[in-house]
N, C-alpha and C positions, 0 to 999 in steps of 0.2 A: 474568379479566384480559381487558379489551377489547382488539380487534385493534389499535387505535391505539396502545395502551401497548406492543405487541410491536414496532413499527417501529424505536424508537430502540435496542432491543436487537439486532434484526436487523442493522441499519445498523453497529453497533458490532462486531458479530461479522465482518460483511463486511470492514470495516475492518482487523481483525486479521489475516483471511486475506490480505487485500491485502499487509499488511506482512511477513507471514511468505513471501509469493511473491516480494515484492521482494528479500528477504535470501537466499532460495534461488537465485534468478537471478543474483544479484550474485556468489554464490559460484561458480556455474557460469561465469559470464564471467571471473572471476578465474583459474579452472582453464584455460579456453580460452586466455587471454593467455599464460600461463605456458608453454604448449604451441606458442608462436609465431603465434597468430592475433590479433594486437593489434586489427587492423581490425574482425573480428567482435565482439571483446570491447567495443570502443569503441562499435560500433553498438547493442549491447545496452544498454550504460550510458546512451547517448542516448535509447533508447525509455524506460528507467526514470525518466528526469528527469521524466516527467509525474507519476509517483507523489509524487515529492519537492515538485514545484510545488503539488500539491493537498493535501498532507498537513496544513498549518496550517488551510486552510479546513474540511477534513472533520473534524479535532479540535475547531474551535470550534463547527460545527454540530451536531455529536453532543454537546457540552456543552449547548448550548441545548435541544435536543431532550430531554434527560435530567433538565434541571433541573426542580424541582417548580414547578407553576403558582403 
């Protein structure tokens, strides 16, 4: 398998990791909020918005990279 063929697979795995981290961090922010630190939880959710904002572009780009020529 040429190295250029590995790039879409690598990016896909990195994207999966990013989504798993987002879910984990969201769970932690919910836990923090339940313990009375709503400001901290809101700051965390605000930082996670970058992942949400970029998600569709990443999915579409991965689809193009993985499509047969």
